[in-house]
C-alpha positions in Angstrom: 0.0 0.0 0.0 1.6 3.3 -1.0 2.2 5.9 1.7 3.5 9.4 1.6 7.1 10.2 2.7 9.7 12.8 2.3 12.3 12.4 -0.5 15.9 13.3 0.0 18.3 12.7 -3.0 21.7 11.4 -2.0 24.6 10.5 -4.3 25.9 7.0 -3.7 29.2 6.9 -5.7 31.1 6.5 -2.4 28.4 4.4 -0.7 30.7 1.6 0.4 33.3 3.9 2.1 32.9 3.7 5.9 31.7 7.1 7.2 33.7 8.9 9.9 31.5 8.0 12.8 32.7 10.8 15.1 32.9 13.7 12.8 30.8 16.7 13.9 28.9 16.7 10.6 27.8 13.3 9.5 27.8 12.4 5.9 24.5 11.7 4.2 23.7 8.3 5.5 24.0 5.1 3.6 21.8 2.0 3.8 24.3 -0.7 4.8 23.4 -4.3 5.3 25.3 -5.7 8.2 26.9 -9.0 9.1 26.3 -10.0 12.7 28.7 -12.1 14.7 31.4 -12.7 12.2 33.1 -14.3 15.1 31.3 -15.2 18.3 31.1 -12.2 20.6 31.8 -13.3 24.2 34.0 -10.7 25.7 36.3 -7.8 24.8 39.7 -9.2 24.0 42.4 -7.9 26.4 44.6 -7.3 23.4 41.9 -5.0 21.9 41.3 -1.4 22.9 37.9 -0.4 24.2 35.3 -0.2 21.4 35.3 3.4 20.2 38.5 4.9 21.6 37.3 8.2 20.1 34.2 8.1 22.3 36.4 7.4 25.4 38.5 10.5 24.5 35.5 12.7 23.9 33.5 11.6 26.9 35.9 10.6 29.6 36.2 14.1 31.1 34.9 15.6 34.3 36.2 18.4 36.4 37.2 21.6 34.5 37.6 20.0 31.2 34.1 18.5 30.8 31.9 15.7 32.0 32.9 12.0 31.9 30.3 10.2 29.9 31.4 6.6 29.2 28.3 5.6 27.2 30.1 3.1 25.1 28.2 0.5 23.1 29.2 -3.1 22.5 27.7 -2.7 19.0 31.1 -2.0 17.5 32.1 -5.6 18.4 28.9 -7.1 17.3 28.3 -5.7 13.8 30.4 -5.8 10.7 29.7 -4.9 7.0 28.9 -7.7 4.6 28.2 -5.8 1.4 31.1 -6.9 -0.8 30.0 -5.9 -4.2 32.8 -5.3 -6.7 30.6 -3.2 -9.0 29.9 -0.3 -6.7 28.9 2.2 -9.3 26.4 -0.1 -11.0 24.6 -0.9 -7.7 24.6 2.5 -6.1 24.5 4.9 -9.0 20.9 5.7 -8.4 19.8 8.6 -6.2 18.4 7.5 -2.9 15.0 8.1 -1.5 15.3 8.7 2.2 12.2 6.9 3.2 11.1 6.2 6.7 8.0 8.2 7.5 4.7 9.1 5.9 5.9 12.1 3.9 6.2 10.5 0.4 3.9 8.9 -2.2 6.0 5.8 -2.5 5.5 2.4 -0.9 8.2 0.7 1.2 8.7 -1.8 -1.7 9.3 1.1 -4.1 11.9 2.5 -1.7 13.7 -0.8 -1.5 13.6 -1.1 -5.3 15.6 2.1 -5.5 18.6 0.3 -4.1 18.9 -2.4 -6.7 19.4 -6.1 -6.1 21.2 -5.8 -2.7 17.9 -4.7 -1.1 15.8 -7.6 -2.5 16.7 -9.3 0.8 14.8 -6.7 2.7 11.6 -7.3 0.6 11.7 -11.0 0.0 13.6 -12.4 2.9 15.8 -14.2 0.5 19.5 -14.3 1.3 20.5 -16.1 -1.8 21.2 -12.9 -3.6 23.9 -11.9 -1.1 27.6 -12.1 -1.9 28.7 -15.6 -1.1 31.3 -14.6 1.5 28.7 -12.6 3.4 26.0 -15.2 3.2 28.2 -17.9 4.6 29.1 -15.8 7.7 25.5 -15.0 8.8 24.8 -16.4 12.2 21.2 -17.1 11.3 20.1 -19.9 9.1 18.0 -17.3 7.3 18.4 -13.6 7.8 15.0 -12.3 6.6 15.0 -8.6 7.6 17.9 -6.3 8.3 17.3 -2.5 8.2 20.2 -0.2 8.9 19.3 3.5 8.6 21.8 4.9 11.1 23.2 8.4 10.3 20.5 9.2 7.7 19.1 12.6 8.7 15.7 10.9 8.8 12.9 13.2 10.0 9.3 12.8 11.3 7.7 9.9 13.2 8.4 6.2 12.6 5.7 5.1 10.2 3.3 2.3 11.2 3.7 1.0 7.7 6.9 -0.6 8.8 4.9 -2.8 11.2 4.3 -5.0 8.2 7.8 -6.2 8.6 7.6 -6.8 12.3 5.3 -9.7 12.6 7.9 -12.5 12.6 10.8 -11.5 10.3 12.4 -8.3 11.3 15.6 -9.1 13.1 17.7 -5.9 13.0 16.5 -2.3 13.1 19.1 0.5 13.4 17.7 4.0 13.2 20.2 5.8 15.5 21.6 9.3 15.0 18.7 10.7 13.0 16.1 13.4 13.7 13.1 11.1 14.3 10.3 12.4 16.5 7.3 11.0 18.3 7.3 8.0 20.6 8.7 4.5 20.4 6.1 2.6 18.2 3.9 0.1 20.1 4.1 -2.3 17.1 7.7 -3.0 17.9 6.3 -5.1 20.7 5.0 -7.5 18.1 8.5 -8.0 16.4 8.9 -11.4 18.0 12.1 -12.2 16.1 13.8 -8.9 16.7 17.4 -9.3 17.9 18.9 -5.8 17.6 17.1 -2.6 18.2 19.1 0.7 18.1 17.1 4.0 18.2 19.8 6.2 20.0 20.3 9.9 19.5 17.0 11.0 18.1 14.3 13.5 19.2 11.8 11.1 20.6 9.7 11.6 23.7 7.5 9.8 26.1 8.0 6.5 27.9 9.4 3.1 26.8 6.3 1.0 26.0 5.9 -1.9 28.4 5.0 -4.0 25.4 8.6 -3.8 24.2 9.4 -6.2 27.0 7.5 -8.9 25.1 10.3 -9.1 22.5 11.9 -11.9 24.4 14.6 -12.5 21.7 16.3 -9.0 22.0 20.1 -9.1 22.4 20.6 -5.3 22.0 18.3 -2.5 23.2 19.9 0.9 22.6 17.8 4.1 23.2 20.3 6.4 24.8 20.2 10.2 24.3 16.7 10.3 22.8 14.8 12.6 25.3 12.7 9.7 26.7 11.3 10.0 30.2 9.2 8.3 32.9 9.8 5.1 34.7 11.3 2.2 32.7 8.8 -0.6 32.6 9.8 -3.7 34.7 9.2 -5.8 31.6 12.4 -4.4 30.0 14.5 -5.7 32.8 13.1 -9.2 32.2 14.3 -9.7 28.6 16.7 -12.4 29.7 18.8 -12.8 26.5 19.9 -9.1 26.5 23.6 -8.6 26.0 23.5 -4.8 25.9 21.0 -2.5 27.6 21.7 1.1 26.9 19.1 3.6 28.2 21.6 6.3 29.2 21.3 10.1 28.7 17.6 10.4 29.0 15.2 11.6 31.7 14.2 8.3 33.2 13.5 8.2 37.0 12.6 5.6 39.6 14.8 2.8 40.6 16.8 0.0 39.0 15.4 -3.4 40.1 17.6 -4.9 42.8 17.4 -8.3 41.0 18.6 -7.0 37.6 21.7 -9.2 37.9 19.5 -12.2 38.1 16.9 -11.4 35.5 19.5 -10.1 33.0 22.3 -12.5 33.9 23.7 -12.5 30.3 24.4 -8.8 30.2 27.8 -7.7 28.8 27.0 -3.9 28.8 24.7 -2.0 31.0 24.4 1.8 30.6 21.9 3.8 32.7 24.1 6.9 33.2 22.9 10.5 33.1 19.3 9.9 34.1 17.4 10.6 37.4 17.5 7.1 38.9 17.4 6.9 42.7 17.9 4.5 45.6 21.0 2.3 45.8 23.0 0.3 43.3 21.5 -3.2 42.7 23.0 -5.7 45.0 22.5 -8.6 42.5 24.8 -7.0 39.9 27.6 -9.4 40.7 25.3 -12.3 39.5 25.6 -11.0 35.9 29.1 -12.5 35.9 29.8 -11.7 32.2 29.4 -7.9 32.7 32.2 -5.9 31.0 30.9 -2.3 30.9 28.8 -0.6 33.6 27.8 3.0 33.6 25.6 4.2 36.5 27.1 7.7 36.4 25.4 11.0 37.0 22.2 9.8 38.7 21.0 10.0 42.3 22.2 6.7 43.7 22.9 6.7 47.4 24.3 4.5 50.1 27.5 2.5 49.8 29.4 1.1 46.9 28.9 -2.6 46.1 31.6 -4.5 48.1 31.7 -7.5 45.8 31.9 -5.5 42.5 35.4 -7.0 42.0 33.9 -10.4 41.4 33.0 -9.2 37.9 36.4 -10.3 36.6 35.8 -9.3 33.0 35.1 -5.6 33.8 36.5 -3.2 31.3 34.5 0.0 32.3 33.1 0.8 35.7 31.5 4.3 36.0 29.6 5.3 39.1 30.6 9.0 39.2 28.3 11.8 39.8 26.0 10.2 42.5 25.8 10.4 46.3 27.6 7.2 47.1 29.3 7.0 50.4 31.9 4.9 52.1 31.2 2.6 55.0 32.6 4.0 58.2 34.4 0.7 58.9 35.2 -0.5 55.4 36.3 2.9 54.0 37.5 2.6 50.4 38.1 -1.1 50.7 35.8 -1.8 47.8 38.7 -0.6 45.6 40.7 -3.6 46.8 38.2 -6.0 45.2 38.9 -4.4 41.8 42.4 -5.8 41.8 40.7 -9.0 40.6 39.6 -7.2 37.4 42.6 -7.7 35.1 40.9 -6.1 32.1 39.8 -2.9 33.8 40.5 0.1 31.6 38.2 2.8 32.9 37.3 3.5 36.5 35.1 6.5 37.5 34.2 7.0 41.1 34.4 10.8 41.0 31.9 13.3 42.3 30.5 11.2 45.2 30.9 11.3 48.9 33.7 8.8 49.3 36.2 9.6 52.1 39.2 8.1 53.7 42.7 7.2 52.6 43.4 5.4 49.3 44.2 1.8 50.1 47.7 0.6 49.2 46.1 -2.1 47.1 45.4 0.4 44.3 49.1 -0.2 43.4 48.0 -3.6 42.3 45.3 -2.5 39.9 45.8 -3.8 36.4 48.3 -2.1 34.3 45.6 -2.1 31.6 43.9 0.7 33.5 43.9 3.8 31.3 41.6 6.2 33.0 41.0 6.8 36.7 38.5 9.4 37.8 38.3 9.9 41.6 37.9 13.7 41.8 35.5 15.7 43.9 35.3 13.3 46.9 36.8 13.5 50.4 39.8 11.3 49.8 42.9 12.0 51.9 46.4 10.8 52.3 49.0 10.7 49.5 48.9 9.5 45.9 52.1 7.4 45.9 50.0 4.3 45.2 49.0 5.4 41.7 52.5 5.7 40.4 52.6 2.0 39.6 49.7 2.4 37.1 51.9 2.8 34.1 49.0 2.3 31.6 47.2 5.5 32.7 46.4 8.1 30.1 44.1 10.2 32.3 44.4 10.6 36.1 41.8 12.8 37.8 42.0 13.1 41.6 41.2 16.8 42.0 39.0 18.4 44.6 39.9 16.1 47.4 42.1 16.5 50.5 45.3 14.9 49.2 48.4 16.1 51.1 52.1 15.9 50.8 54.3 16.4 47.8 53.5 15.3 44.3 55.5 12.1 44.1 58.4 12.0 41.7 57.2 8.5 40.7 54.5 10.3 38.7 57.2 10.5 36.0 56.8 6.7 35.4 53.4 7.4 33.9 54.8 7.9 30.5 51.4 7.5 28.7 49.7 10.3 30.7 47.8 12.8 28.5 45.8 14.4 31.3 46.8 15.0 34.9 44.3 16.7 37.2 45.6 17.3 40.7 44.0 20.7 41.3 42.1 21.8 44.5 43.9 19.6 46.9 46.6 20.3 49.6 49.7 19.4 47.7 52.9 21.2 48.9 56.5 21.4 47.8 57.7 22.0 44.3 56.3 21.1 41.0 58.3 18.0 40.1 60.6 18.6 37.2 60.1 14.9 36.3 56.7 15.8 34.9 58.6 17.3 31.9 59.5 13.7 30.9 55.8 12.9 30.3 56.0 14.1 26.7 52.5 13.0 25.8 51.0 15.3 28.4 48.2 17.5 26.9 46.5 18.9 30.0 48.1 19.7 33.4 45.9 21.1 36.2 47.8 21.9 39.4 45.9 25.0 40.4 44.7 25.8 44.0 47.2 23.9 46.0 50.1 25.0 48.2 52.9 24.4 45.7 56.0 26.6 45.9 59.3 27.2 44.2 60.0 27.8 40.5 58.1 26.5 37.5 60.4 23.8 36.2 62.0 24.5 32.8 61.5 20.9 31.9 57.8 21.5 31.3 59.0 23.0 28.0 59.6 19.4 26.9 55.9 18.8 26.9 55.4 19.9 23.3 51.8 18.7 23.1 50.7 20.6 26.2 47.4 22.4 25.5 46.4 23.4 29.0 48.8 24.5 31.8 46.9 25.7 34.8 49.0 26.7 37.8 47.0 29.5 39.4 46.4 29.9 43.1 49.7 28.5 44.4 52.9 30.1 46.0 55.1 29.8 42.9 58.0 32.2 42.7 60.8 33.2 40.3 60.8 34.0 36.6 58.6 32.5 33.9 60.8 30.0 32.0 61.2 30.9 28.4 60.9 27.3 27.4 57.4 27.1 28.9 56.1 30.1 27.0 57.4 28.8 23.8 55.0 25.9 23.6 53.1 26.4 20.3 50.4 23.8 21.2 49.3 25.6 24.3 45.7 27.0 24.3 45.2 27.9 27.9 48.1 29.2 30.1 47.1 30.3 33.6 49.6 31.2 36.4 47.5 33.9 38.1 47.6 34.4 41.9 51.2 33.4 42.5 54.4 35.4 43.3 56.1 35.2 39.9 58.7 38.0 39.2 60.6 39.3 36.2 59.2 40.0 32.7 56.7 38.2 30.6 59.2 36.7 28.1 59.1 37.8 24.5 58.9 34.1 23.6 55.2 34.2 24.5 54.6 35.1 20.9 55.5 31.6 20.0 52.3 30.4 21.6 50.5 30.7 18.3 47.4 28.8 19.4 46.9 30.6 22.6 43.3 31.4 23.4 43.5 32.4 27.1 46.5 33.9 29.0 46.2 34.8 32.6 49.3 36.1 34.4 47.4 38.4 36.8 48.1 38.9 40.5 51.8 38.3 40.4 54.8 40.7 40.5 55.7 40.6 36.8 57.4 43.7 35.5 58.8 45.3 32.4 56.8 46.1 29.3 54.0 44.1 27.9 55.7 42.2 25.1 54.8 43.3 21.6 55.3 39.8 20.4 51.8 39.0 21.8 50.6 40.4 18.5 51.4 37.0 17.0 48.9 35.3 19.3 46.0 36.3 17.0 43.7 33.6 18.4 43.7 35.2 21.9 40.2 35.7 23.3 41.1 36.5 26.9 44.2 38.4 28.1 44.6 39.0 31.9 47.7 40.9 33.0 46.1 42.9 35.8 47.5 43.4 39.4 51.1 43.2 38.2 53.9 45.8 37.8 54.0 46.3 34.0 55.0 49.7 32.8 55.4 51.6 29.5 52.8 52.0 26.9 50.1 49.6 25.7 51.8 48.2 22.6 50.4 49.4 19.3 51.3 45.9 17.9 48.4 44.4 19.9 46.0 45.8 17.3 46.2 42.4 15.7 44.3 40.8 18.6 40.9 41.2 17.1 39.5 38.1 18.6 39.8 39.5 22.2 36.6 39.5 24.2 38.2 40.0 27.6 41.2 42.4 28.3 42.3 43.2 31.8 45.4 45.4 32.3 44.3 47.0 35.5 46.5 48.0 38.5 49.8 48.3 36.7 52.1 51.2 35.9 51.1 51.7 32.3 51.4 55.1 30.8 50.5 56.8 27.5 47.2 57.1 25.8 44.4 54.5 25.4 45.0 53.0 22.0 42.2 53.9 19.6 42.4 50.5 18.0 40.6 49.1 21.0 37.3 50.7 19.9 37.5 48.6 16.7 37.6 45.3 18.5 34.1 44.2 17.7 34.2 41.1 20.0 35.5 42.9 23.0 32.9 42.7 25.8 35.0 43.6 28.9 37.9 46.1 29.2 39.6 47.0 32.4 42.4 49.7 32.3 41.8 51.1 35.7 44.4 52.3 38.2 47.3 53.0 35.8 48.9 56.3 34.6 47.1 56.7 31.3 46.3 60.1 30.0 44.6 61.8 27.0 41.2 61.3 25.4 39.0 58.3 26.0 37.7 56.8 22.7 33.9 56.9 22.2 33.2 53.9 19.9 33.0 50.1 20.3 33.4 48.9 23.9 33.7 52.5 25.1 30.0 53.2 24.4 28.7 50.9 27.2 29.7 52.3 30.6 29.2 48.8 32.2 31.6 47.1 29.8 34.8 49.0 30.6 36.6 50.6 33.6 39.2 53.4 33.5 38.9 54.7 37.1 42.2 55.7 38.8 43.6 57.3 35.7 43.3 60.9 36.7 44.7 62.4 33.5 42.1 61.0 31.2 39.5 63.2 29.6 36.6 63.1 27.1 34.7 59.9 26.4 31.0 59.5 26.5 29.1 62.1 28.4 27.7 59.7 31.0 31.1 58.9 32.2 31.6 62.4 33.7 35.2 63.0 32.6 36.4 66.6 32.0 36.5 67.8 28.4 39.8 67.5 26.6 41.4 70.9 26.0 42.2 71.7 22.4 45.8 72.7 21.5 46.3 76.5 21.4 46.6 76.6 17.6 43.1 75.1 17.3 41.4 77.7 19.6 
């Protein structure tokens, strides 16, 4: 029966090329038939990296550099392409009708016709037309229905016309990363043969229909980040064959059944993070002995951590950060000891909870496979010497705790570190020069501690360093030239220390610099004109220092500035007129200097709340509301 749908024409010359899954702008999607289980999927190989390393890198952040969202999907290990046609142009030279809802005057069969012979499978349930290599690797004796419409820019609601496929033949339905609206169709509950259902990252709403729990054959249910809400029907937690349950990043509330480890004992991946679930973590979780990836992060779970979590020996990811979990007054952080049994553990997130006490020495026995450790924003005390044995770490976040003592020199053994977050603790002593040997380091956060001494020159060896944040310590001495020569640095902050000497001319080598804050120190000399080469600068804070001389005319190149603070220095001369041409400038503070002459009247100088020039008694003119005296004309103009 014909039904209306919306047509979108797409060129398929490059249809068989794998799209870049993590690009900000997805290519026009391609209908791709999939091969399931080319090899039996039991567990993630220890020799393999986590599925979707790019997702780990993009999501595994909390603290100042973002939120940690380890919503990884086992799908990457479960699905592979099987279209192996040599004549790409012949098969895909037709323009594609992007059919999924009732916005076009073509039938579903017409839509499938537009794809040529490869899509006869979808219509007729006949796998004989598949390429031989693909047909022989299918896990099913007959694969009758496979629909993969991921990354297609599909719009509108899911048409009920597709229910004609759902009676007993539809086995795979992928419609993730589209712009679908409406609710999850009730007719999916009749798809008795459905094995894989992925509807993630759409614009759906409403609840998960309880009837979906009737699909007792499901192995994958993925509906993350789709604006769904309400309580999840108990029937969903009773689909016993499930290998992956991914309901994260929605607005679900209520509790997770305490017996989920018994009813879903086959689970490999369980993602419920970033919802509004309450009560405590399910005590039966250890009964799902095959679990590899667990994400309970950013909910409202309370009470203590599961003591026997370490019995899940195949764990690769454990994320419980962003809750209100506490430590037992007697046991303390001993649950961490049980995790030494998890030899495949690669990501551990316990950050942003209420854990307190000293880190157990057993942490030193964690698997060297551990890549990311997030324990920030708790009440953990003691030293961090125990982590220096974790040589596989790429990210270490233990900020916003009560860690004391010196930063151990053993930190230099962590040669794979890319991010080190030690800020907002009680560290004392010097910044270890050995950190300069960690040449892969991209982000170094040491701010708001009690560190003293000089900034080590060896940090100049960290050529990939993008963020260096040292503010709020007791650092002294000059700024090393090698450190301000790092061209990769985007954010350099050493405010609120006791640094002396000039801001080195080499600062101009920081060609990617976006934010520079050296305020509230005792820096002197002139503002280096080489800053003019930092044309990407958006924020420049040099206030509360001892800079003298004129504001360099060369800084007229910094047209991306939106924040400029040069207050409370010893600057002289006139206010540069080029500042009024900085169209992005929203805040300007030149107060308490020795500036003189006429105040400009355009750009940022129009809005009295956007700039400050108080404490410069020789200024005149400007907008009338500012109340400065008029500037006297030279005698020859009178």
